[in-house]
Phi, psi and omega in degrees: 000121180294128178294134179276127175257121181289134175229137171282315180205132174223127180235122176247132188277162177288176183301149180245149178294135180295331185269350181290141181291154185300322179300320179296318181297312180298314179300308179302317181303305185288329177295322185272326187245327182268066183297160180299326181294321180297308183296320181297319180298325178288316182288333183300333184299338181298321183275357182252015185288132170260124186290152177305138183277072181205146184291323181224134178302338179279344183277084184255008185248344187262311185225164180290148175248135180224129175244131181231136179223107171277138179231117177288148182233128176208126182201175181221135162217158177306324182289334188246338193075203174289134183225143179209169180162211181196163180228154181230120177247128182228138176233129184229130174248126186294155176293140181065018179289145173299145184300337182265358183290146179285138172284152174269155180217159177215130178238126173239140174213151180219121178232135175231139184244166181300330182267022175063036171258159190215145166225130175223131189209142173226131186228093176268144176227100194248127169254134183235154176052056179056035176088007178291337180228143177226132176235122182245123183233168174209129169235121187220133172225133180206146168232099194213150178291147172220173180233144178233122180245026180092175179248132179132166184274348184240026179294130185281160181294336182293344177283353189297125180244120174280146178205169173246132185241125171261116187233135173239122183227132174228132178213152179213126172246125184234117188240150178229142180296133178260311174198133177053239183267009182256132181218161180204162178183202185249158177227130173233149183208151179220140178212136171235137179227142175228127182253126179228170180059038179289152181286133188299330180251017181280173182282338181283332183298329184288342176080007183277344184263132183300125181095359183290345176254013186077204178141184184244134176240122180230131181198178178209168180184193180240144177227137176232142182224141172235119192226108175243019181293149179283335183210137186274341183266324178209094188279143176251337177201162177109181184231150170223111176242129179232136174230136182219149172224123181229139181234146178236124185223153178299330178292347173265003182094013177272151175278354185228154181236102184203166177228136177241131177240127184233134173242133184224111182243127179228142178217142185226139183225133177284123176273310172232189182299327184237004176245149194222141171252121176252139183234137186216126175234132179225136177227141181218139176218138177242147179228139184107207182245092181264145171300149185306328182280357173243013169290165174302130186233138180260135177115179182112188189276352184244323184235130182056057174302141183116330175262136173288147188294122178101004178304314175238131181216148180191188180289337184223146180227141171220120183217144175225142179212153173234147182220130176256121183248133182214154178283152175246290172196154182047236180266006181270141175224169175228167176217153172231134182222163178203149184208164172225141177193167179193165174240163181202163181289338181200152185302335181276358187250011179292139181235136176298325183295340185249009180298138179260136178257162172210151171207166179174189182210165181205172181238142177239142168235125185275096184276340177232095180297334180289312182263353175065045177264134183249150158258133185237147170239119184238146167236122179238148184230127180241206181277105180063030182202162179210165179210153181232131188225137170235116195212153174274143174074167179282167181294328178202000000 
């Protein structure tokens, strides 16, 4: 099951000429997509910070701490027209919680566009009993444009098909500490998709691709985590390893029969007192008949930034990225990142010759100094493509 990545705002540019100079790509990209209203909406959040409701940042044992950040959203793309809305980011540390206990968080966002498209989403991440239990949820509804470029690692840009996808998604992961930093639990999920405005001469109209008529996906699985990070929002040291297996079968009420295995490995090392090197490897493999929109996908706001999510998709994914995080001044910080990744029909069929690169840089604003939660702005560049992201929390 593909993990849903929350975004406050993601804008991905159209294809770029492979022969065009980098300066031309950068100039055209920001002129067309990073409008003053978009950037102003991101920066405006600095003035909207609600300070944690606690007398002293060091007092974590007596009363609850709450940090709240409302973020206005305003942008334009050719696919949506003018779009606007808002997001609400909240962080809560329970009263009398141990200083090492994980804080809970909630992210809400709502976007509506000139072309009557919508995204509405709620993502709670709740820790109970000083981190002994963790509940991660997602409630998502959207009617939004997407693109399909076929299945495989070498699909040409000419195959790109625009369509509109109406999605309802609910998921819940409930984990319990097994020993020390190791926990495990169950995962359940439901998703319904309806595809409209298909391209009349496109490959989806024929109905031969799994999921081309939409459908319902219902499933369950197991999730295991080993987490030694010093901070879950912006780690300076430690490791986070997650392994999951989720299956969707007709006897659960699903229209599809497949199993997905995902491995997610993250490691963080302090380079200087305030700079950090983050390393991230993610692998995914699906077996059975998964709808094309739930196959392993390369791209998005978290992995291989610069490619729009789903530009390349297939049964298997392997991607690795590194990110260097450093302070600039006051609450502002910067990052530089690079990655390599690809998809394949099977884990044995990855080829060095088809690996996709990405690189980019970003700006961070620390809206909650106590919990170290950032709002980030990233610009990523891939092979003949680029993306611009305004998002809560770090990429990994």
